[in-house]
Legacy VTK file of the C-alpha trace (Angstrom):
# vtk DataFile Version 3.0
C-alpha trace
ASCII
DATASET POLYDATA
POINTS 154 float
117.997 104.691 48.262
118.125 108.253 47.052
121.909 108.715 48.152
122.678 105.511 46.257
121.342 106.939 42.883
122.996 110.299 43.592
126.375 109.100 44.469
127.321 106.182 42.062
130.622 104.442 42.870
132.380 103.248 39.695
135.953 102.308 40.397
138.483 101.858 37.583
140.241 98.451 37.379
143.416 100.188 38.575
141.529 101.588 41.684
140.031 98.240 42.358
143.329 96.359 42.202
144.975 98.955 44.385
142.315 98.367 47.041
142.582 94.585 46.752
146.424 94.805 47.163
145.978 97.018 50.253
143.558 94.663 51.790
145.583 91.571 51.045
148.666 92.986 52.648
146.674 93.982 55.810
149.183 96.660 56.615
146.965 99.718 56.100
145.074 101.537 58.969
141.737 99.995 60.012
139.825 102.893 58.842
141.582 102.832 55.418
140.820 99.066 55.030
136.951 99.800 55.909
136.822 102.543 53.393
138.355 100.366 50.742
135.961 97.483 51.519
132.966 100.014 51.307
134.208 101.097 47.920
134.554 97.433 46.596
131.195 96.672 47.730
129.633 99.873 46.414
131.318 99.553 43.136
128.748 99.450 40.328
131.082 99.639 37.457
131.502 96.903 34.736
133.983 94.982 36.856
132.173 95.357 40.095
130.142 92.763 41.888
126.435 92.540 42.352
124.655 95.771 43.235
124.361 96.128 47.188
122.442 98.922 49.010
124.037 101.127 51.643
122.252 99.107 54.465
123.388 95.906 53.205
127.055 97.127 52.974
126.770 98.447 56.474
125.509 95.149 57.721
128.028 93.071 55.943
131.016 95.335 57.233
129.558 96.025 60.849
129.552 99.781 60.348
127.069 102.507 60.400
124.967 103.146 57.152
125.928 106.758 57.506
129.523 105.692 57.162
128.724 103.995 53.857
126.935 106.998 52.546
129.637 109.460 53.559
132.412 107.203 51.925
130.207 106.902 48.689
129.755 110.587 48.556
133.314 111.504 49.247
134.526 109.153 46.372
132.040 110.941 43.868
132.815 114.495 45.102
136.428 114.386 46.264
138.001 111.388 44.553
139.540 108.111 45.232
142.396 109.264 47.335
140.382 111.292 49.720
137.709 108.633 50.027
140.272 106.195 51.373
141.605 108.711 53.990
140.141 110.420 56.890
138.443 113.874 56.656
140.955 116.623 57.446
139.879 118.578 60.636
142.098 121.591 60.418
139.418 124.273 60.626
138.864 123.476 64.259
138.567 126.447 66.485
139.430 126.289 70.291
136.707 127.501 72.538
139.235 128.686 75.206
142.295 130.501 73.961
145.081 131.884 76.032
143.230 134.958 77.414
140.089 132.817 78.248
142.283 130.144 79.932
143.762 132.957 82.185
140.454 133.996 83.175
139.328 130.464 83.859
142.316 129.871 86.046
141.700 132.964 87.927
138.150 132.084 88.510
138.924 128.645 89.402
141.262 129.998 92.275
138.899 132.506 93.383
136.156 131.957 96.200
133.358 129.687 95.050
129.913 131.385 94.649
127.346 131.790 97.580
125.850 128.506 98.391
128.641 126.308 97.059
131.835 124.972 98.827
133.881 124.788 95.815
133.688 125.481 92.095
132.198 122.672 89.973
133.148 122.308 86.209
129.553 123.212 85.244
129.612 126.402 87.414
132.846 127.443 85.787
131.622 126.968 82.395
128.370 128.822 83.134
130.479 131.782 84.645
132.638 132.016 81.583
129.667 132.399 79.446
127.918 134.792 81.847
131.048 137.005 81.924
131.021 137.022 78.108
134.612 135.483 77.976
133.422 132.701 75.643
130.128 132.327 73.622
129.558 128.985 74.782
131.427 126.527 76.733
130.869 123.029 78.246
132.012 121.347 81.379
134.194 118.885 79.364
135.995 122.016 77.736
136.706 123.406 81.106
137.997 120.070 82.389
140.295 119.656 79.430
141.689 123.076 80.023
142.204 122.780 83.671
143.760 119.185 83.175
146.268 120.665 80.748
147.430 123.354 83.209
147.894 120.755 86.011
146.072 123.066 88.321
145.293 121.449 91.632
142.464 123.060 93.876
142.468 120.357 96.562
LINES 1 155
154 0 1 2 3 4 5 6 7 8 9 10 11 12 13 14 15 16 17 18 19 20 21 22 23 24 25 26 27 28 29 30 31 32 33 34 35 36 37 38 39 40 41 42 43 44 45 46 47 48 49 50 51 52 53 54 55 56 57 58 59 60 61 62 63 64 65 66 67 68 69 70 71 72 73 74 75 76 77 78 79 80 81 82 83 84 85 86 87 88 89 90 91 92 93 94 95 96 97 98 99 100 101 102 103 104 105 106 107 108 109 110 111 112 113 114 115 116 117 118 119 120 121 122 123 124 125 126 127 128 129 130 131 132 133 134 135 136 137 138 139 140 141 142 143 144 145 146 147 148 149 150 151 152 153
């Protein structure tokens, strides 16, 4: 309930009608429609409906309560347009760059460690960390990297 008091959604009549038009056409992306519905149900302005809690909105729209809280916060902090859109993820840093990828391929093509017939994804990930090629790495990252290179060891 603390979040609801902190991030109060008050849509202007123009914003409310824009969301309603978008929903009536049904051509917008599913996430955008869900965000619009969340904003409409969370609206506490003079033209908004009855006051609903985040858990009630989440239950009505079959989504998580954290999603409702996140959209409510994004509306108040970042504005209407950004609340309807997805969060931009441009600051993503790759774990395995070109140099580390070359080390990984060389390692995968080398002889497996003692006690093993062949390299496993987990062994390769652990070895990359042990050799201080990367700070941390999981087997899924190794899998994606090797899959991208079309490397066949068998």
